[in-house]
C-alpha positions in Angstrom: 25.9 -11.8 60.5 26.3 -8.2 61.6 24.6 -5.3 59.8 28.0 -3.8 58.8 29.0 -7.1 57.2 25.7 -7.5 55.4 26.2 -4.0 53.9 29.7 -4.8 52.9 28.7 -8.1 51.2 25.8 -6.3 49.5 28.0 -3.6 48.1 30.6 -6.1 46.9 27.9 -8.2 45.2 26.2 -5.2 43.7 29.4 -3.9 42.3 30.2 -7.4 40.9 26.8 -7.6 39.4 27.2 -4.2 37.7 30.7 -5.0 36.4 29.5 -8.4 35.1 26.6 -6.8 33.3 28.8 -4.0 31.8 31.2 -6.6 30.5 28.4 -8.7 29.0 26.8 -5.7 27.4 30.1 -4.6 25.9 30.6 -8.0 24.4 27.1 -7.8 22.9 25.9 -10.7 25.1 23.6 -8.8 27.3 20.3 -6.9 26.8 19.0 -5.4 30.1 15.5 -5.7 28.8 15.9 -9.4 27.8 15.9 -12.7 29.7 19.7 -12.5 30.0 19.2 -10.1 32.9 17.9 -12.8 35.1 20.7 -15.2 34.2 23.3 -12.6 35.0 21.7 -12.0 38.3 21.8 -15.7 39.1 25.4 -16.1 37.9 26.6 -13.0 39.8 25.0 -14.3 42.9 26.7 -17.7 42.5 30.1 -16.2 41.5 30.2 -13.1 43.8 27.7 -12.9 46.6 28.0 -16.4 48.0 31.8 -16.5 48.0 31.9 -13.1 49.5 29.5 -14.3 52.3 31.9 -17.2 53.0 35.1 -15.3 52.9 34.4 -11.9 54.5 33.8 -13.2 58.0 37.1 -15.0 57.9 38.9 -11.9 56.6 37.4 -9.6 59.2 38.3 -12.1 62.0 41.8 -12.3 60.7 42.1 -8.5 60.5 40.8 -8.1 64.0 43.4 -10.5 65.3 46.2 -8.6 63.4 45.0 -5.3 64.8 44.8 -6.6 68.3 48.3 -8.0 68.0 49.6 -4.6 66.8 47.8 -2.7 69.6 49.1 -5.2 72.2 52.7 -4.3 71.2 52.0 -0.6 70.8 50.1 0.3 73.9 51.4 -0.8 77.3 52.4 0.7 80.6 56.1 1.8 80.7 58.4 0.4 83.3 58.3 3.7 85.3 54.5 3.4 85.7 52.7 1.1 88.1 51.8 -2.5 87.5 48.3 -3.0 86.0 45.8 -4.9 88.1 43.4 -5.0 85.2 43.8 -4.0 81.6 41.7 -4.2 78.4 41.4 -2.8 75.0 39.0 0.2 75.2 37.8 3.2 73.4 37.6 6.6 75.2 34.5 8.4 73.9 35.5 12.1 73.4 32.9 14.1 71.6 31.9 12.3 68.4 35.1 10.2 68.2 35.8 7.0 70.1 39.5 7.0 70.6 40.9 3.5 70.6 43.6 2.3 72.9 43.9 0.5 76.2 42.6 1.0 79.7 44.7 0.1 82.7 43.7 -0.1 86.4 46.6 0.2 88.9 46.6 0.4 92.6 45.8 4.1 92.7 44.7 5.2 89.2 42.9 4.4 86.0 45.0 5.1 82.9 43.9 5.3 79.3 46.5 5.2 76.6 45.4 5.7 73.0 47.0 4.0 70.1 48.4 6.1 67.2 45.5 5.5 64.7 43.1 8.2 66.0 43.0 11.9 65.6 42.7 12.6 69.4 45.7 10.7 70.6 46.1 11.0 74.3 47.1 9.5 77.6 44.9 10.3 80.6 45.1 9.2 84.2 42.2 9.3 86.7 43.0 9.1 90.4 40.8 6.4 91.9 39.8 8.4 94.9 38.3 11.1 92.6 36.2 8.6 90.5 32.6 8.3 91.5 29.2 7.3 90.1 30.7 4.3 88.2 28.0 2.6 86.1 27.1 1.1 82.8 25.2 3.5 80.4 22.7 2.0 77.9 24.4 -1.4 78.2 27.2 0.0 76.0 29.5 2.2 78.0 31.5 2.2 81.2 30.9 5.6 82.6 32.0 7.6 85.7 32.3 11.1 87.0 35.7 12.6 87.3 36.3 16.1 88.5 32.8 17.1 87.4 33.0 15.6 83.9 31.4 12.4 82.6 33.9 10.0 81.2 32.8 7.2 78.8 34.7 4.1 77.7 33.6 1.3 75.5 35.0 -2.0 76.9 33.9 -5.6 76.6 33.9 -6.5 80.2 31.9 -3.6 81.6 30.7 -5.4 84.7 34.2 -6.3 85.7 35.4 -2.7 85.4 32.4 -1.4 87.4 33.2 -3.9 90.2 36.9 -3.1 90.1 36.4 0.6 90.2 33.7 0.4 92.9 36.1 -1.5 95.3 39.4 -0.3 96.7 42.4 -1.9 95.0 45.1 -3.3 97.3 
């Protein structure tokens, strides 16, 4: 389970534990200094923590599929633009924000189109003959130099992009 998911489950279970204890204390059934404290910990673990651990991964997977479906419809090349040889959901790292969207490789350019959910919405095109020093940085980012500036993208298939950008597209 990912760290983010563990933190989420922990926060939910802790909140549930606090709410359950507050309810029991209000009803006069709970003394934080007594043995009931341990029973409420066990009950809250059984009623809140374990169900959350079972349900959250499914909810997150479902949310990811819904978001991917929305982005697929929202971000695409227009009919006036070239046909994409390779495309993938990507984040363009600009400063401290990773702008989500889609990366397209055409016969003569690399195009990034952001979706509407980020602050720095943009479309940017990079001519292939001006892209150099294509590599993977820290096993996390696809990077390249373009007109003297380092460009960083988070993509899943980094090796495929490095290969495609290192070879001429015909």
